[in-house]
C-alpha positions in Angstrom: 188.2 291.9 -91.0 188.7 288.4 -89.4 186.4 285.7 -90.8 186.0 281.9 -90.7 188.9 280.1 -92.5 188.2 276.8 -94.3 190.6 273.9 -93.7 191.2 270.2 -94.5 192.5 267.5 -92.3 196.0 266.5 -93.4 196.7 263.7 -90.9 195.8 262.3 -87.6 197.4 259.8 -85.3 194.3 257.5 -85.4 190.6 257.4 -84.9 187.7 255.1 -83.9 185.6 253.6 -86.6 182.9 256.1 -87.7 184.6 259.1 -86.1 187.3 260.2 -88.5 189.2 263.5 -88.1 187.6 264.5 -91.4 184.3 264.9 -89.5 185.9 268.1 -88.1 185.6 269.7 -91.5 181.8 269.9 -91.2 180.0 272.1 -88.7 176.4 271.1 -88.1 174.2 270.2 -85.0 174.4 266.4 -85.8 178.1 266.1 -86.5 179.9 263.5 -84.5 183.4 264.8 -84.6 186.7 262.9 -84.1 187.5 260.3 -81.5 190.8 258.7 -80.7 191.2 254.9 -80.9 190.3 252.9 -77.8 193.0 252.5 -75.3 195.3 254.6 -77.5 198.7 255.9 -76.5 199.1 259.6 -75.7 199.6 262.2 -77.0 197.3 262.1 -80.0 197.8 264.5 -82.9 195.8 266.1 -85.7 197.2 268.4 -88.4 195.0 270.9 -90.3 195.8 272.7 -93.5 194.0 276.0 -94.0 192.8 277.0 -97.5 195.4 279.8 -97.6 198.2 281.3 -95.6 196.5 283.4 -93.0 196.9 285.2 -89.8 194.9 283.3 -87.1 193.0 285.5 -84.7 190.8 283.0 -82.9 190.6 279.3 -82.4 187.5 277.5 -81.1 187.3 273.9 -79.8 184.1 272.1 -78.8 185.0 269.3 -76.5 183.1 266.0 -76.0 181.0 265.7 -72.8 183.1 262.9 -71.3 186.0 262.0 -73.7 187.9 265.1 -72.5 191.6 265.6 -72.9 193.4 267.1 -70.0 195.4 269.5 -72.2 195.5 270.6 -75.8 198.6 272.1 -77.3 198.7 274.4 -80.4 201.5 274.5 -83.0 201.6 276.4 -86.3 203.8 276.2 -89.4 204.2 277.9 -92.7 204.6 274.6 -94.5 204.6 270.9 -93.6 207.7 269.5 -91.9 210.1 267.2 -93.6 208.4 264.0 -92.4 205.4 265.1 -94.4 207.0 266.6 -97.5 210.7 265.7 -98.3 213.3 268.4 -98.6 211.3 270.9 -96.5 212.6 271.3 -92.9 210.2 273.9 -91.7 209.3 273.1 -88.0 206.0 273.7 -86.2 206.2 276.6 -83.7 204.5 276.1 -80.4 201.8 278.7 -79.5 200.9 277.4 -76.1 198.2 275.2 -74.5 194.8 275.2 -72.9 193.4 273.0 -70.1 189.9 271.6 -70.3 187.5 271.1 -67.4 187.0 267.5 -66.2 183.2 268.1 -66.3 182.5 266.5 -62.9 180.3 269.4 -61.8 177.9 268.7 -64.6 178.0 265.0 -64.3 179.6 264.7 -67.8 176.4 266.0 -69.4 177.8 269.3 -70.8 180.2 270.1 -73.6 182.8 272.8 -73.2 183.3 275.4 -75.9 186.7 276.9 -75.5 187.5 280.1 -77.5 191.2 281.0 -77.7 192.5 284.4 -79.0 195.9 284.1 -80.7 197.9 286.1 -83.2 200.0 283.8 -85.4 200.7 283.5 -89.2 200.9 280.2 -91.0 199.0 277.6 -93.1 199.3 274.4 -91.0 197.9 274.0 -87.5 198.7 271.0 -85.3 196.7 270.1 -82.3 198.2 267.7 -79.7 195.8 266.0 -77.3 197.1 264.8 -73.9 195.8 262.1 -71.6 192.1 262.0 -70.9 190.3 263.0 -67.7 189.1 259.8 -66.0 185.4 259.3 -65.4 183.0 256.4 -65.2 181.6 256.9 -68.8 185.0 257.0 -70.6 185.7 253.3 -70.2 188.2 253.1 -73.1 190.3 256.1 -72.1 189.6 258.0 -75.3 189.8 261.7 -76.1 187.5 263.4 -78.6 186.9 266.7 -80.4 183.4 267.5 -81.7 184.4 270.5 -83.7 187.2 273.0 -84.4 186.8 276.5 -85.9 189.6 278.8 -87.2 189.0 282.6 -87.6 191.6 284.9 -89.2 192.7 287.2 -92.0 194.5 286.4 -95.2 198.3 286.8 -94.4 199.0 289.4 -97.1 196.1 291.6 -95.9 196.9 291.3 -92.2 200.6 291.9 -92.5 199.8 295.6 -93.1 198.4 295.9 -89.6 200.7 293.4 -88.0 202.0 294.8 -84.7 205.6 294.1 -84.6 207.3 297.0 -82.9 207.3 297.5 -79.2 205.7 301.0 -79.6 202.8 299.6 -81.5 202.4 296.8 -79.0 202.2 299.2 -76.2 199.7 301.4 -78.0 197.7 298.4 -78.9 197.3 297.3 -75.3 196.7 300.8 -74.1 193.9 301.2 -76.6 195.6 303.9 -78.6 194.9 303.8 -82.4 194.9 306.1 -85.3 191.4 305.5 -86.3 188.6 308.0 -86.0 187.4 308.1 -82.4 183.9 308.9 -83.6 183.8 305.3 -85.0 184.8 303.8 -81.6 182.1 301.3 -80.5 180.9 300.7 -84.0 181.6 297.8 -86.2 183.3 299.9 -88.9 185.7 301.3 -86.4 187.1 297.9 -85.4 189.4 296.1 -87.8 189.5 293.1 -85.5 185.7 292.7 -85.3 184.6 289.1 -85.5 181.0 288.5 -86.7 178.9 286.2 -84.4 177.9 284.4 -87.6 181.5 283.1 -87.8 181.3 281.8 -84.2 181.4 278.0 -83.8 178.3 278.1 -81.6 176.3 279.6 -84.6 177.0 276.6 -86.9 176.8 273.9 -84.3 173.3 274.9 -83.1 171.8 276.3 -86.3 170.0 274.3 -89.0 172.4 274.5 -92.0 169.7 275.7 -94.4 168.5 278.5 -92.0 172.2 279.5 -91.4 172.6 280.0 -95.1 169.5 282.2 -95.2 170.7 284.2 -92.2 174.1 284.9 -93.9 172.3 286.1 -97.1 170.1 288.4 -95.0 173.1 289.7 -93.2 174.7 290.6 -96.5 171.6 292.5 -97.6 171.4 294.3 -94.3 175.0 295.6 -94.8 174.2 296.7 -98.3 171.0 298.5 -97.0 173.1 300.3 -94.4 175.6 301.4 -97.1 172.7 302.7 -99.2 171.1 304.3 -96.1 167.9 302.2 -96.4 167.5 302.1 -92.7 163.9 300.9 -92.5 164.8 297.9 -94.7 167.9 297.3 -92.6 165.8 297.3 -89.4 163.4 294.8 -91.0 166.3 292.5 -91.9 167.8 292.8 -88.4 164.5 291.6 -86.9 164.2 288.8 -89.4 167.8 287.6 -88.6 167.0 287.6 -84.9 163.8 285.6 -85.5 165.5 283.2 -87.9 168.2 282.4 -85.3 165.6 281.1 -82.9 164.0 279.2 -85.8 167.4 277.7 -86.8 168.1 276.6 -83.2 164.7 275.0 -83.0 165.1 273.1 -86.3 168.6 272.0 -85.2 167.1 270.6 -82.0 164.4 268.7 -84.0 167.2 267.3 -86.2 169.1 266.0 -83.2 165.9 264.5 -81.7 165.2 262.8 -85.0 168.7 261.4 -85.1 168.3 260.0 -81.6 165.0 258.4 -82.5 166.6 256.7 -85.5 169.4 255.3 -83.4 166.9 253.9 -80.9 164.9 252.5 -83.9 161.9 254.5 -82.9 160.8 255.2 -86.5 157.4 256.6 -85.6 159.0 259.3 -83.5 161.5 260.0 -86.2 158.8 260.4 -88.8 156.9 262.7 -86.5 159.9 264.9 -86.0 160.6 265.0 -89.7 157.0 266.2 -90.5 157.2 268.6 -87.6 160.4 270.1 -89.1 158.9 270.4 -92.6 155.7 272.1 -91.4 157.7 274.5 -89.3 160.2 275.2 -92.1 157.4 275.9 -94.7 155.6 278.3 -92.4 158.8 280.3 -91.8 159.7 280.4 -95.5 156.2 281.6 -96.3 156.5 284.5 -93.9 159.9 285.4 -95.4 158.6 285.4 -98.9 155.5 287.3 -97.8 157.8 290.1 -96.5 160.0 289.9 -99.7 163.0 289.0 -97.6 164.1 286.0 -99.7 164.0 285.2 -103.4 161.4 282.9 -104.8 164.0 280.3 -105.8 163.8 277.1 -103.8 166.2 276.7 -100.9 168.8 273.9 -100.9 167.9 271.2 -98.5 170.5 270.1 -95.9 170.8 266.7 -97.7 171.8 268.7 -100.9 174.5 270.6 -99.2 178.0 269.3 -100.1 179.9 267.7 -97.2 183.2 269.4 -98.2 185.8 271.3 -96.3 184.9 274.7 -94.9 185.9 277.2 -97.5 186.6 280.9 -97.4 183.3 281.6 -99.1 181.5 280.1 -96.1 181.7 283.5 -94.5 180.7 286.4 -96.8 182.2 289.1 -94.6 184.5 290.8 -97.1 182.7 294.2 -97.0 181.7 296.4 -94.1 181.4 294.6 -90.9 177.9 294.1 -89.3 176.8 295.1 -85.9 177.6 292.4 -83.3 174.6 290.3 -82.2 176.7 289.0 -79.4 177.3 291.7 -76.8 180.0 290.9 -74.3 181.0 292.6 -71.2 184.0 294.8 -71.9 185.9 294.6 -68.7 189.3 296.4 -68.9 192.0 293.8 -68.1 195.7 293.8 -68.2 198.1 291.1 -66.8 201.4 292.7 -67.7 202.8 292.3 -64.3 202.1 288.6 -64.1 204.4 285.9 -65.5 201.5 284.3 -67.3 197.7 284.7 -67.5 195.4 282.1 -66.1 192.0 281.2 -67.5 189.1 282.9 -65.9 185.4 282.0 -66.5 183.2 284.6 -68.1 181.0 286.8 -66.0 177.9 285.0 -67.1 176.9 282.1 -69.2 175.8 282.9 -72.7 172.1 282.5 -73.3 170.4 281.5 -76.5 170.1 285.0 -77.8 173.8 285.3 -77.6 174.5 282.4 -79.9 175.8 280.0 -77.3 172.6 278.1 -77.2 171.7 275.0 -75.2 172.8 271.9 -77.0 169.9 270.3 -78.8 170.9 267.0 -77.2 169.2 266.7 -73.8 172.5 265.5 -72.3 174.5 268.6 -73.3 174.8 272.2 -72.3 177.7 274.3 -73.5 180.1 276.2 -71.3 181.6 279.1 -73.3 185.0 280.0 -71.8 187.3 282.4 -73.5 191.0 282.7 -73.3 193.5 285.2 -74.7 197.2 284.5 -75.7 199.9 286.9 -74.4 203.6 286.9 -75.0 205.5 285.1 -72.3 209.3 284.6 -72.1 209.2 280.8 -71.7 207.6 278.1 -73.7 205.5 276.3 -71.1 202.6 278.7 -70.8 198.8 278.3 -70.8 196.8 280.3 -73.3 195.7 283.3 -71.1 192.4 285.1 -70.7 191.6 288.6 -71.7 188.1 289.6 -72.7 188.7 292.9 -74.3 192.2 293.4 -75.7 193.0 292.1 -79.2 195.6 289.5 -79.9 199.3 290.1 -79.8 202.0 288.3 -81.8 204.2 286.0 -79.8 207.6 287.6 -79.0 209.5 285.2 -76.8 212.5 287.5 -76.6 210.6 290.0 -74.4 211.3 289.8 -70.7 208.8 290.3 -67.9 210.3 293.6 -67.0 209.9 295.0 -70.5 206.3 294.1 -70.7 205.4 295.3 -67.2 207.1 298.7 -67.7 205.8 299.3 -71.3 202.3 300.6 -70.5 203.6 303.1 -68.0 206.0 304.5 -70.4 203.4 304.7 -73.1 200.5 306.1 -71.1 200.0 309.8 -71.8 197.3 312.4 -71.2 194.5 312.3 -68.6 192.2 309.5 -67.5 188.8 309.4 -69.2 185.9 311.2 -67.5 183.8 309.4 -65.0 180.5 307.8 -66.1 177.2 308.7 -64.5 177.2 305.5 -62.5 180.7 306.2 -61.2 179.8 309.8 -60.4 176.9 308.6 -58.2 179.0 305.9 -56.6 182.1 307.9 -55.9 180.5 311.3 -55.2 181.5 311.5 -51.4 185.0 310.5 -52.3 185.3 313.2 -55.0 184.2 315.8 -52.5 187.1 314.9 -50.3 189.9 313.8 -52.7 189.0 315.6 -55.9 187.6 314.5 -59.2 191.0 314.0 -61.0 192.3 311.5 -58.4 189.0 309.6 -58.3 188.8 309.5 -62.1 192.3 308.0 -62.2 191.2 305.3 -59.7 188.2 304.5 -61.9 190.2 304.6 -65.2 190.1 301.7 -67.7 193.9 302.0 -68.0 195.6 300.2 -65.2 198.6 302.6 -65.0 196.2 305.5 -64.2 194.6 303.4 -61.5 198.0 302.6 -60.0 199.2 306.3 -60.2 196.0 307.4 -58.4 196.7 305.1 -55.5 200.3 306.2 -55.3 199.3 309.8 -55.4 196.8 309.2 -52.6 199.6 307.4 -50.6 201.8 310.5 -51.0 199.0 312.9 -50.0 198.1 311.0 -46.8 201.8 310.8 -45.8 202.2 314.5 -46.2 199.1 315.4 -44.3 200.2 317.8 -41.5 199.7 316.7 -37.9 197.5 319.7 -36.9 194.7 318.9 -39.4 191.2 318.9 -38.0 189.9 315.5 -36.9 186.8 315.6 -39.0 188.9 316.3 -42.2 191.3 313.5 -41.3 188.4 311.0 -40.8 186.8 312.1 -44.1 190.1 311.5 -46.0 190.5 308.1 -44.3 187.0 306.9 -45.2 187.3 308.2 -48.8 190.7 306.5 -49.1 189.3 303.2 -47.8 186.5 303.4 -50.4 189.1 303.6 -53.2 191.3 300.9 -51.5 188.3 298.6 -51.3 187.7 299.0 -55.0 191.4 298.5 -55.9 191.6 295.3 -53.9 189.3 293.8 -56.4 191.5 294.8 -59.3 192.8 291.9 -61.4 196.0 293.8 -62.4 198.8 292.8 -59.9 200.5 296.3 -59.7 197.2 297.9 -58.8 196.4 295.3 -56.2 199.9 295.6 -54.6 199.5 299.4 -54.6 196.2 299.1 -52.7 197.9 296.8 -50.1 200.7 299.3 -49.7 198.2 302.1 -49.1 196.1 300.1 -46.7 199.1 299.2 -44.6 200.3 302.8 -44.4 196.8 303.9 -43.3 196.6 301.4 -40.5 200.2 301.6 -39.2 201.2 305.2 -39.9 198.3 307.5 -40.8 195.9 306.5 -37.9 198.7 306.4 -35.2 200.2 309.7 -36.4 196.9 311.6 -36.2 195.7 309.6 -33.1 192.4 308.7 -34.7 191.7 305.7 -32.4 190.5 302.2 -32.6 187.2 303.0 -34.1 188.8 304.2 -37.4 191.2 301.2 -37.4 188.2 298.9 -37.0 186.5 300.6 -39.9 189.5 300.0 -42.1 189.8 296.3 -41.2 186.0 295.6 -41.4 185.7 297.2 -44.8 188.7 295.5 -46.4 189.1 292.0 -44.8 186.1 290.5 -46.6 187.5 291.6 -50.0 191.0 290.3 -49.0 189.6 287.0 -48.0 187.9 286.7 -51.4 191.2 287.5 -53.2 192.8 284.8 -51.0 190.6 282.4 -53.0 191.6 283.9 -56.4 192.4 281.5 -59.3 195.8 283.1 -59.7 198.3 281.5 -57.3 200.3 284.7 -57.2 197.4 286.8 -56.0 196.3 284.1 -53.5 199.7 284.0 -51.8 200.0 287.8 -51.8 196.5 288.3 -50.3 197.0 285.5 -47.7 200.4 286.9 -46.6 199.0 290.4 -46.2 196.0 289.1 -44.1 198.5 287.3 -41.8 200.7 290.4 -41.6 197.7 292.7 -40.9 196.4 290.4 -38.2 199.7 290.8 -36.3 199.7 294.6 -36.5 199.6 295.9 -33.0 196.8 298.3 -34.0 194.7 295.4 -35.4 195.7 292.6 -33.0 193.7 293.8 -30.0 190.6 294.3 -32.1 190.2 290.5 -32.6 188.4 291.1 -36.0 190.4 288.9 -38.3 190.2 285.7 -36.2 186.4 286.1 -36.1 186.3 286.0 -39.9 188.6 283.1 -40.2 186.5 280.8 -37.9 183.4 281.4 -40.0 182.2 278.0 -41.3 183.3 277.1 -44.8 180.4 277.6 -47.3 179.4 274.6 -49.4 179.6 276.7 -52.6 182.9 278.4 -51.8 185.8 277.8 -54.1 188.4 275.2 -53.2 191.2 277.9 -53.2 189.2 280.0 -50.7 188.7 277.1 -48.4 192.4 276.1 -48.4 193.5 279.7 -47.9 191.1 280.3 -45.0 192.0 277.2 -43.0 195.7 277.7 -43.9 195.5 281.3 -42.5 193.8 280.0 -39.3 196.5 277.4 -38.8 199.3 279.9 -39.1 197.7 282.7 -37.0 196.7 280.2 -34.3 200.4 279.6 -33.7 201.1 283.4 -33.5 198.0 284.5 -31.5 197.1 281.4 -29.5 193.6 280.9 -27.9 193.9 283.5 -25.2 192.3 286.9 -25.6 193.2 287.5 -29.2 190.0 286.3 -30.9 190.6 282.6 -31.1 188.9 280.4 -28.5 188.9 276.7 -28.0 185.2 276.7 -28.9 185.3 278.6 -32.2 188.5 277.0 -33.4 187.3 273.4 -32.6 183.9 273.9 -34.1 185.4 275.3 -37.3 188.0 272.5 -37.5 185.5 269.7 -36.9 183.2 271.0 -39.6 186.2 271.3 -41.9 186.8 267.6 -41.5 183.8 267.1 -43.7 185.0 269.3 -46.6 185.3 267.9 -50.1 188.9 269.0 -50.5 191.6 266.7 -49.1 194.0 269.6 -48.3 191.4 271.3 -46.2 190.7 268.1 -44.2 194.4 267.5 -43.7 195.0 271.0 -42.4 192.0 270.6 -40.0 193.6 267.5 -38.6 196.8 269.4 -38.0 194.9 272.2 -36.2 193.1 269.8 -33.9 196.4 268.1 -33.0 198.0 271.5 -32.3 195.0 272.4 -30.1 195.3 269.1 -28.2 198.9 269.8 -27.4 197.8 272.9 -25.5 194.5 271.9 -24.0 194.3 268.1 -23.9 191.1 267.0 -22.2 189.0 270.0 -23.3 189.5 269.0 -27.0 187.9 265.6 -26.4 184.5 267.3 -25.7 184.2 268.4 -29.4 185.0 264.9 -30.9 183.0 261.7 -31.0 184.0 258.9 -28.5 187.1 257.0 -29.3 185.7 253.6 -30.2 185.8 251.2 -33.1 182.9 252.8 -34.9 184.6 256.2 -34.8 187.9 254.8 -35.9 186.4 253.5 -39.1 186.7 257.1 -40.3 190.4 257.5 -41.4 190.5 261.1 -40.2 189.4 260.4 -36.7 191.7 257.4 -36.5 194.6 259.7 -37.5 193.4 262.2 -34.8 193.2 259.7 -32.0 196.5 258.1 -32.9 198.0 261.5 -32.9 196.6 262.1 -29.4 198.2 258.9 -28.3 201.6 259.9 -29.6 201.3 263.3 -27.9 200.4 261.6 -24.6 203.2 259.1 -24.9 200.8 256.2 -25.1 201.1 253.4 -27.7 199.0 253.7 -30.8 196.5 251.1 -31.8 199.0 249.6 -34.2 201.6 249.4 -31.5 199.1 247.9 -29.1 198.3 245.2 -31.7 202.0 244.4 -32.1 202.5 244.1 -28.3 199.4 241.9 -28.0 200.7 239.7 -30.8 204.1 239.4 -29.2 202.5 238.6 -25.8 200.2 236.0 -27.4 203.1 234.3 -29.1 205.1 234.3 -25.8 202.2 232.8 -23.9 201.7 230.1 -26.5 205.4 229.2 -26.2 205.2 229.0 -22.4 202.0 227.0 -22.6 203.5 224.4 -24.8 206.5 224.1 -22.5 204.2 223.7 -19.4 202.1 221.0 -21.2 205.3 219.2 -22.1 206.5 219.3 -18.4 203.1 218.2 -17.1 203.0 215.3 -19.4 206.4 214.2 -18.1 205.2 214.6 -14.5 202.0 212.6 -15.3 204.1 209.7 -16.7 206.3 209.7 -13.6 203.3 209.7 -11.3 201.8 206.7 -13.1 205.1 204.8 -12.6 205.1 205.6 -8.9 201.5 204.5 -8.4 202.2 201.2 -10.2 205.2 200.5 -7.8 203.1 201.4 -4.8 200.3 199.0 -5.8 202.9 196.2 -6.1 204.1 196.7 -2.6 200.7 197.2 -1.0 199.9 193.4 -0.2 203.1 192.7 2.0 202.7 195.9 3.9 199.2 195.0 5.1 200.3 191.5 6.2 203.3 192.9 8.1 201.0 195.3 9.9 198.7 192.5 11.0 201.6 190.6 12.5 202.9 193.6 14.4 199.5 194.2 15.9 199.1 190.6 17.0 202.6 190.7 18.6 201.5 193.7 20.8 203.5 196.2 19.0 201.5 199.3 18.0 202.6 200.9 14.6 202.8 204.7 14.5 199.6 206.4 13.2 199.9 207.5 9.5 199.8 211.3 8.7 196.3 212.5 8.0 195.8 213.0 4.3 192.9 214.2 2.2 191.7 211.8 -0.5 192.2 213.0 -4.1 188.5 213.2 -4.8 187.8 215.3 -1.7 190.8 217.8 -1.9 188.7 220.8 -2.9 186.1 220.2 -0.2 186.0 223.1 2.4 188.6 225.1 0.4 188.4 228.6 -1.0 190.1 228.3 -4.4 190.8 232.1 -4.4 192.6 232.8 -1.2 193.5 229.2 -0.2 191.7 229.2 3.2 190.3 225.9 4.4 187.5 225.6 6.9 184.9 223.0 8.0 182.3 225.7 7.7 183.0 226.0 3.9 180.1 224.0 2.8 178.4 225.2 -0.5 176.4 227.7 1.4 179.4 228.6 3.6 181.6 229.3 0.6 179.0 231.6 -0.9 179.0 233.5 2.4 182.8 233.6 2.4 183.0 234.9 -1.2 180.3 237.5 -0.5 181.8 239.0 2.7 185.3 237.8 3.7 187.5 236.5 0.9 190.4 239.1 0.7 191.0 238.3 -3.0 187.4 239.2 -4.0 185.3 242.3 -3.8 181.8 243.4 -4.6 181.2 245.9 -7.4 179.7 249.0 -5.9 177.6 249.5 -9.1 176.2 246.2 -10.0 176.8 244.2 -6.7 178.5 241.4 -8.5 181.4 239.6 -6.8 184.6 239.9 -8.9 188.3 239.4 -8.3 190.1 242.6 -7.3 192.7 242.0 -10.0 190.0 242.2 -12.7 187.9 245.0 -11.2 189.0 247.7 -13.7 188.3 245.4 -16.6 184.9 244.6 -15.1 183.9 248.3 -14.8 184.9 249.0 -18.4 183.5 246.0 -20.2 181.1 243.9 -18.1 179.4 246.1 -15.4 175.8 247.2 -15.9 177.1 250.7 -15.6 180.0 250.3 -18.0 178.8 253.1 -20.2 179.4 255.6 -17.4 183.1 254.8 -17.1 186.1 255.8 -19.1 189.8 254.8 -18.9 192.4 257.3 -17.8 195.4 257.2 -20.1 197.8 257.9 -17.2 196.8 255.4 -14.5 194.9 253.0 -16.8 192.0 252.8 -14.2 188.3 253.1 -14.7 187.0 256.6 -13.8 183.4 258.0 -14.1 183.1 259.9 -17.3 181.8 263.0 -15.7 184.9 263.1 -13.5 187.3 262.0 -16.2 188.2 265.5 -17.6 189.0 266.9 -14.1 190.8 263.7 -13.2 193.0 264.0 -16.3 193.5 267.8 -15.9 194.7 267.6 -12.3 197.3 264.9 -13.1 197.1 263.7 -9.5 196.8 260.0 -10.3 199.8 257.7 -10.0 201.0 256.7 -13.5 200.6 253.0 -14.3 203.5 250.9 -15.5 203.3 248.4 -18.4 201.6 245.1 -17.6 204.8 243.1 -18.1 206.6 245.3 -15.5 204.0 245.6 -12.8 200.5 244.9 -11.5 198.1 247.7 -10.7 195.9 247.6 -7.7 192.5 249.3 -8.2 192.0 249.7 -4.5 195.2 251.4 -3.3 196.2 252.6 -6.8 199.8 251.3 -6.3 202.1 249.4 -8.7 203.7 246.2 -7.4 205.6 243.3 -8.8 204.0 241.4 -11.7 202.7 237.9 -11.6 199.7 236.0 -10.2 201.3 235.1 -6.8 202.2 238.8 -6.3 198.4 239.6 -6.2 197.9 237.3 -3.2 200.9 238.7 -1.4 199.7 242.2 -2.0 196.0 241.6 -1.1 196.7 239.3 1.9 200.2 240.2 3.2 200.8 242.5 6.1 202.8 245.0 3.9 200.4 244.8 1.0 197.3 246.7 0.1 196.2 249.2 2.7 192.8 249.7 1.2 191.6 246.1 1.3 189.1 246.0 4.1 188.9 242.1 4.0 192.5 241.5 4.5 193.5 239.3 7.5 197.1 238.7 8.6 196.8 235.0 9.5 194.9 232.6 7.3 194.9 228.8 7.7 196.4 227.5 4.5 195.6 224.3 2.6 198.2 221.6 2.8 200.9 221.5 0.2 200.2 219.4 -2.9 201.5 215.9 -2.4 204.3 215.0 -4.7 202.4 211.9 -6.0 199.8 214.1 -7.6 197.3 214.2 -4.7 196.8 218.0 -4.8 194.9 220.4 -7.1 196.4 222.5 -9.8 195.1 225.9 -10.8 195.6 227.1 -14.4 194.6 230.2 -16.3 192.1 230.0 -19.0 193.7 232.7 -21.0 195.7 230.0 -22.8 194.2 227.9 -25.4 194.8 224.2 -26.1 194.1 220.9 -24.2 193.7 220.9 -20.4 194.5 218.1 -18.1 191.6 217.1 -15.8 188.0 218.2 -15.5 186.8 221.8 -15.3 185.4 222.9 -12.0 182.5 225.4 -12.4 182.8 228.9 -11.1 181.3 229.2 -7.5 177.8 230.3 -7.3 177.2 234.1 -7.3 180.7 234.8 -8.7 181.4 236.9 -11.8 183.2 235.1 -14.6 185.3 238.2 -15.2 188.2 236.7 -13.3 189.2 235.0 -16.4 190.2 231.7 -14.7 189.4 228.0 -15.0 190.1 225.6 -12.2 191.2 222.1 -13.1 191.9 218.9 -11.1 194.4 216.4 -12.1 
């Protein structure tokens, strides 16, 4: 019978001070275990030597709560390799690997206990630790192992029962053995029974002294059973159960005492010590009172030798004891899969099951079990199987050999149905017969597959003239079995159930004309289970289930029912698995392309609501797929999609997902993205700066020339006046000089926008002109402010009191009321705008015309210009041309930065500053 194997640590690649690998040789609640050096190189390695050559049945690792390796590999050898002992060239043989959880869900406050079932013979075990999981607590990137446990048989004893032939391997997995069936389910009938007292959880959470007493009582209990002293055995059994709780409690006290010492809280440590002594003495008095222990004093934990775990640590050499740890025995087989993946247990082990809560308040153990199976390649994870015993590694076996073996070896009839199965499957048995249903409920996967294939054949051979009621009864009974088989973890059984379901929907129902009601029954009963399997931990099963759901949704019998789309648009649950969320949104994205958003179940509303909610999912792949779905929807429906998204502003674009979405919209519409707009603005700014510098240089040259001309004119001014006086006295009249406006009065009576000059343009007259008649200006209909027509769109979007009610059309670039914007975009009746460098855009007549500032005046005031400018007049008195000597005004845009020549003239009263101009006088 397998038992705990003692070992010593032969070597390790390194350790942190105070956490040597030799700590692994001791199992106790307060053990610290091994830690790698800080900032070590990976992989790290530990080599263990067992006390004897043995056949390893089970390995257990207790990981640290935050110094967690991502992967641990196992190697075994009969002797040390040559780099340990010269002249011996024996190499380690790789058994496989296991992956450890990153512990994020528990906040790095739990330790993972991983139990691995193997079947390998040797005396040296090598553990290789790969790079650590990154978390905020593991600041030195270390890996650690709190404890390791080895359970097995002596090699000479186990070789007799070693399963080497293919026939024995098949019988082994099918549950066939030559032992007395009457002993099945008892300890004595199981040669591979492992006592819970050998489990690592027992030693790691039990007080060592109490654990020693429990083992002694367990020996006495087995002796009492052999001598048929059942009353005494019953008393011992109850005492063992009580002592386990006592040992766990004392172990917790010991850890609390150790924590108090580390914090230098010696009062608390003393209190815990006294509490332990009182509690221990009470328990021992009760045991001696019932004559369950000898009167000799027990050895204190401090007296126990800190030496390697020896074979004698486990006294199980006689008849095995009943298991105190009852596990679910779920029949499993993964023959058809290339490798087995780890699956969590059906429920967490409670204190009564010897996987107790860690005495440390920061630790709670997760007991995960895995099972090793033969695989034809070396890179394989150690697989999971909760019932079947271990199998020796045989790399030469192929997948086809393993998958076909059970079917060839299965013989006889499936086992009878249990009472629970009889109650559950009663209606199906009435229709399909007990033998077929018993096969579908069998613990042997080949019987379950054969039952589904037999049902497939029966339904295919059902004659066309059969009564409708009988056909419907057969269909519903078949769907009952299909629904059960869809949950099967064995791939051939799962695939057989898919084959049967497809035949029922596409052949059985149409052949017998059962109608849409029966088809809907088939889909509604199976699609929830299929969606669950689409989130399975096995990638192979996930892909198979997802592909079948997509295929079924496109069946002409199912397509019109619109059932599957309604399941796919259900919001993702917060506690659903990552695989399920990825499969669901992936199915939606694929089916959306096939079915569209017409009358096939998908609508704009349900798809967009699902996709927007998926943008908040914790998994990156789900969020990325949701973005793709939204962009695909926008290609088809454009403006309607915007109703489900927040406004496109700087606040929203801070979210990377929404920024990606809105930039995707821009690319679909043919508009420049934000990055492209920034690049264009940067290029335009650089070009404007260059032009400004050139203009300033030219103006400086003109100013210098004007100063020279003025200096020459002042030098000739005296003689000219004298000559004029003489001509007047001589009776000759000189011609009157041309009227000219003094420099300091040039802007008087002049509209600086349209260029009209009038004597009525006093300060009050100009205000009246701006307000009513200037053809270059207009009044905003929403805020009554006077603005330039060229900047009216910008005013409505950024400055107007009602700016929140306007949005910008991406086609015509004009301001449109937001309530009219969707209709405006949908109708596509607006005239598309050209880039600003190529054309100006009039907000009155909505026409494009040549670019430039002068083009605005020509368009707004010319006879062939804007047809919607109600202020336009065809003849306007113009201001005189600027004298060459610098006697006229100059108008410059304020959009350029740098020094300006002259003084700034304020914007006329009542005018908006949105025109973006400054008027200067030289």
